[in-house]
TIZA-941076 format. One record per atom (N, C-alpha, C): residue number from 1; chain; atom name; x, y, z. Coordinates in steps of 0.2 Angstrom, whole numbers, plus 5000, padded with zeros to 4 digits. Each point is the difference from the previous one (the first is absolute). Layout:
<tigus>
TIGU  nr kette atom east north   up
TIGU NUM     A   CA    X     Y    Z
...
</tigus>
This chain:
<tigus>
TIGU  nr kette atom east north   up
TIGU   1     A    N 5004  4995 5000
TIGU   1     A   CA 4996  5006 4999
TIGU   1     A    C 5006  5004 5001
TIGU   2     A    N 5004  5000 5005
TIGU   2     A   CA 5004  5006 4998
TIGU   2     A    C 5003  5003 4993
TIGU   3     A    N 5002  4994 4996
TIGU   3     A   CA 5002  5001 4993
TIGU   3     A    C 4994  5003 4997
TIGU   4     A    N 4994  4998 5001
TIGU   4     A   CA 4995  5003 4996
TIGU   4     A    C 4999  5005 5000
TIGU   5     A    N 5000  5004 5008
TIGU   5     A   CA 4998  5006 5000
TIGU   5     A    C 5009  5006 5000
TIGU   6     A    N 5005  4995 4999
TIGU   6     A   CA 5005  5004 5000
TIGU   6     A    C 5001  5005 5002
TIGU   7     A    N 4999  4998 5008
TIGU   7     A   CA 5000  5003 5007
TIGU   7     A    C 5002  4995 5005
TIGU   8     A    N 5002  5002 5006
TIGU   8     A   CA 5000  4993 5007
TIGU   8     A    C 4992  5001 5002
TIGU   9     A    N 4998  4996 5002
TIGU   9     A   CA 4993  5001 5007
TIGU   9     A    C 5001  5003 5003
TIGU  10     A    N 4996  5001 5004
TIGU  10     A   CA 4998  5001 5006
TIGU  10     A    C 5006  4995 5006
TIGU  11     A    N 5003  5005 5003
TIGU  11     A   CA 5003  4996 5005
TIGU  11     A    C 4996  4995 5006
TIGU  12     A    N 4992  4999 5000
TIGU  12     A   CA 4997  4998 5003
TIGU  12     A    C 4998  4992 4998
TIGU  13     A    N 5003  5002 4993
TIGU  13     A   CA 4997  4994 4997
TIGU  13     A    C 5007  4995 5003
TIGU  14     A    N 5008  5002 4997
TIGU  14     A   CA 5003  4996 5003
TIGU  14     A    C 5001  4996 5007
TIGU  15     A    N 4998  5005 5004
TIGU  15     A   CA 5002  4999 5008
TIGU  15     A    C 4993  4995 4999
TIGU  16     A    N 4996  4999 4998
TIGU  16     A   CA 4993  4996 5001
TIGU  16     A    C 5002  4993 4996
TIGU  17     A    N 5005  5000 4994
TIGU  17     A   CA 5002  4996 4999
TIGU  17     A    C 5006  4996 5002
TIGU  18     A    N 5004  5003 5004
TIGU  18     A   CA 5005  4998 5004
TIGU  18     A    C 4996  4997 5007
TIGU  19     A    N 4996  5003 5002
TIGU  19     A   CA 4998  4997 5005
TIGU  19     A    C 4995  4995 4998
TIGU  20     A    N 4997  4996 4995
TIGU  20     A   CA 4996  4996 4998
TIGU  20     A    C 5007  4995 5001
TIGU  21     A    N 5006  5000 4996
TIGU  21     A   CA 5004  4996 4999
TIGU  21     A    C 5004  4997 5007
TIGU  22     A    N 4999  5005 5006
TIGU  22     A   CA 5005  4999 5006
TIGU  22     A    C 4994  4995 5004
TIGU  23     A    N 4994  5001 4998
TIGU  23     A   CA 4996  4998 5005
TIGU  23     A    C 4998  4991 4997
TIGU  24     A    N 5002  5000 4992
TIGU  24     A   CA 5000  4993 4998
TIGU  24     A    C 5008  4997 5003
TIGU  25     A    N 5003  5004 5000
TIGU  25     A   CA 5006  4996 5002
TIGU  25     A    C 5002  4999 5008
TIGU  26     A    N 4993  5003 5005
TIGU  26     A   CA 5000  4998 5007
TIGU  26     A    C 4995  4993 4999
TIGU  27     A    N 4997  5000 4995
TIGU  27     A   CA 4995  4995 5001
TIGU  27     A    C 5002  4992 4997
TIGU  28     A    N 5006  5003 4997
TIGU  28     A   CA 5004  4994 4998
TIGU  28     A    C 5004  4998 5006
TIGU  29     A    N 5002  5001 5003
TIGU  29     A   CA 5003  5002 5006
TIGU  29     A    C 4997  4996 5006
TIGU  30     A    N 4995  5004 5004
TIGU  30     A   CA 4997  4996 5003
TIGU  30     A    C 4996  4991 4997
TIGU  31     A    N 4998  5001 4994
TIGU  31     A   CA 5000  4992 4998
TIGU  31     A    C 5005  4994 4999
TIGU  32     A    N 5007  5005 4998
TIGU  32     A   CA 5006  4995 5002
TIGU  32     A    C 5000  4999 5005
TIGU  33     A    N 4997  5003 5008
TIGU  33     A   CA 5004  5000 5007
TIGU  33     A    C 4995  4994 5001
TIGU  34     A    N 4993  5001 4998
TIGU  34     A   CA 4993  4995 5002
TIGU  34     A    C 5005  4994 4999
TIGU  35     A    N 5000  4999 4993
TIGU  35     A   CA 5003  4993 4997
TIGU  35     A    C 5005  4996 5004
TIGU  36     A    N 5006  5006 5002
TIGU  36     A   CA 5004  4996 5004
TIGU  36     A    C 4999  4999 5006
TIGU  37     A    N 4996  5005 5003
TIGU  37     A   CA 5000  4997 5009
TIGU  37     A    C 4996  4993 5000
TIGU  38     A    N 4994  5001 4994
TIGU  38     A   CA 4997  4993 5000
TIGU  38     A    C 5004  4993 4998
TIGU  39     A    N 5006  5000 4997
TIGU  39     A   CA 5004  4995 5000
TIGU  39     A    C 5002  4999 5003
TIGU  40     A    N 5003  5004 5005
TIGU  40     A   CA 5004  5001 5005
TIGU  40     A    C 4995  4996 5006
TIGU  41     A    N 4996  5001 5000
TIGU  41     A   CA 4996  4999 5005
TIGU  41     A    C 4997  4992 5000
TIGU  42     A    N 5001  4998 4992
TIGU  42     A   CA 4997  4993 4999
TIGU  42     A    C 5006  4998 5002
TIGU  43     A    N 5006  5000 4997
TIGU  43     A   CA 5007  4997 5001
TIGU  43     A    C 5001  4995 5007
TIGU  44     A    N 4999  5007 5005
TIGU  44     A   CA 5000  4999 5009
TIGU  44     A    C 4993  4994 5001
TIGU  45     A    N 4996  5000 4998
TIGU  45     A   CA 4995  4995 5001
TIGU  45     A    C 4994  5003 5005
TIGU  46     A    N 5002  5010 4999
TIGU  46     A   CA 4993  5001 5005
TIGU  46     A    C 4994  5000 4997
TIGU  47     A    N 4997  5000 5003
TIGU  47     A   CA 4990  4997 5000
TIGU  47     A    C 4998  5005 4995
TIGU  48     A    N 4996  5001 4997
TIGU  48     A   CA 4998  5003 4991
TIGU  48     A    C 4998  5006 5003
TIGU  49     A    N 4998  4999 5006
TIGU  49     A   CA 4997  5007 5004
TIGU  49     A    C 5005  5007 4997
TIGU  50     A    N 4997  5002 4995
TIGU  50     A   CA 5005  5006 4996
TIGU  50     A    C 5001  5007 5006
TIGU  51     A    N 5005  5002 4998
TIGU  51     A   CA 5000  5007 5005
TIGU  51     A    C 4999  5005 4994
TIGU  52     A    N 4996  5003 5005
TIGU  52     A   CA 4995  5005 4993
TIGU  52     A    C 5004  5006 4999
TIGU  53     A    N 5004  5003 5002
TIGU  53     A   CA 5004  5007 5000
TIGU  53     A    C 5001  5000 4994
TIGU  54     A    N 5003  4994 4996
TIGU  54     A   CA 5001  5001 4993
TIGU  54     A    C 4997  5000 4995
TIGU  55     A    N 4994  4995 5002
TIGU  55     A   CA 4993  5002 4996
TIGU  55     A    C 4997  5008 5000
TIGU  56     A    N 5000  5001 5006
TIGU  56     A   CA 4997  5008 5000
TIGU  56     A    C 5005  5006 4999
TIGU  57     A    N 5005  4999 4999
TIGU  57     A   CA 5005  5004 4998
TIGU  57     A    C 5000  5000 4992
TIGU  58     A    N 4999  4994 4997
TIGU  58     A   CA 4999  5000 4992
TIGU  58     A    C 4993  5003 4998
TIGU  59     A    N 4995  4999 5005
TIGU  59     A   CA 4992  5003 4998
TIGU  59     A    C 5002  5007 4999
TIGU  60     A    N 5003  5002 5007
TIGU  60     A   CA 5002  5008 5000
TIGU  60     A    C 5003  5002 4992
TIGU  61     A    N 5005  4996 5000
TIGU  61     A   CA 5003  5002 4993
TIGU  61     A    C 4996  5001 4994
TIGU  62     A    N 4996  4995 4999
TIGU  62     A   CA 4995  4999 4995
TIGU  62     A    C 4996  5006 5000
TIGU  63     A    N 4998  5001 5007
TIGU  63     A   CA 4993  5007 4999
TIGU  63     A    C 5005  5007 4998
TIGU  64     A    N 5005  5000 5001
TIGU  64     A   CA 5004  5006 4997
TIGU  64     A    C 5002  5000 4993
TIGU  65     A    N 5001  4994 4998
TIGU  65     A   CA 5000  4999 4991
TIGU  65     A    C 4994  5002 4997
TIGU  66     A    N 4993  4996 5003
TIGU  66     A   CA 4995  5003 4997
TIGU  66     A    C 4999  5005 4999
TIGU  67     A    N 5000  5005 5007
TIGU  67     A   CA 4998  5010 5000
TIGU  67     A    C 5006  5001 4996
TIGU  68     A    N 5007  4998 5000
TIGU  68     A   CA 5004  5002 4995
TIGU  68     A    C 4999  4999 4992
TIGU  69     A    N 4998  4992 4999
TIGU  69     A   CA 4996  4999 4993
TIGU  69     A    C 4995  5006 4998
TIGU  70     A    N 4995  5000 5004
TIGU  70     A   CA 4993  5005 4998
TIGU  70     A    C 5006  5009 4998
TIGU  71     A    N 5002  5000 5005
TIGU  71     A   CA 5003  5007 4998
TIGU  71     A    C 5006  5003 4994
TIGU  72     A    N 5002  4994 5000
TIGU  72     A   CA 5004  4999 4992
TIGU  72     A    C 4996  5000 4995
TIGU  73     A    N 4995  4996 5001
TIGU  73     A   CA 4996  5000 4993
TIGU  73     A    C 4997  5007 5000
TIGU  74     A    N 4998  5004 5006
TIGU  74     A   CA 4996  5006 4998
TIGU  74     A    C 5006  5007 4997
TIGU  75     A    N 5006  4998 5003
TIGU  75     A   CA 5004  5004 4997
TIGU  75     A    C 5002  4997 4993
TIGU  76     A    N 5001  4994 4997
TIGU  76     A   CA 5002  4997 4993
TIGU  76     A    C 4994  5005 4997
TIGU  77     A    N 4993  5001 5001
TIGU  77     A   CA 4995  5000 4995
TIGU  77     A    C 4999  5007 5001
TIGU  78     A    N 5004  5004 5004
TIGU  78     A   CA 5000  5009 5001
TIGU  78     A    C 5006  5002 4996
TIGU  79     A    N 5008  4995 5000
TIGU  79     A   CA 5001  5001 4994
TIGU  79     A    C 4999  5000 4993
TIGU  80     A    N 4996  4995 4999
TIGU  80     A   CA 4997  4997 4995
TIGU  80     A    C 4997  5007 4997
TIGU  81     A    N 4995  5003 5002
TIGU  81     A   CA 4997  5006 4999
TIGU  81     A    C 5002  5004 4999
TIGU  82     A    N 5008  5002 5004
TIGU  82     A   CA 5002  5006 4997
TIGU  82     A    C 5005  4998 4995
TIGU  83     A    N 5000  4994 4998
TIGU  83     A   CA 5004  4998 4992
TIGU  83     A    C 4997  5001 4994
TIGU  84     A    N 4995  4999 5002
TIGU  84     A   CA 4994  4999 4994
TIGU  84     A    C 4999  5006 4997
TIGU  85     A    N 4999  5001 4993
TIGU  85     A   CA 5000  5006 4997
TIGU  85     A    C 4994  5004 5002
TIGU  86     A    N 5000  5004 5000
TIGU  86     A   CA 4992  5006 5001
TIGU  86     A    C 4995  4999 4996
</tigus>
């Protein structure tokens, strides 16, 4: 869109995209932690009762991802509207 406009987009657009990417990395990290901790508990022979801290951290990260995704969709729609010819 920047190339089509021949000018940079508003700074908030870049900030929203950066935040979205950051939140994606957080979700990936939480998921990896959950998998790692689950496999460690299984190796130790711990009971199947799960420690919910990993699940809650992942759920919170997914909630933040959902909000960031809604924001970035809106921001990209606005950028498209600014890019289209009048």
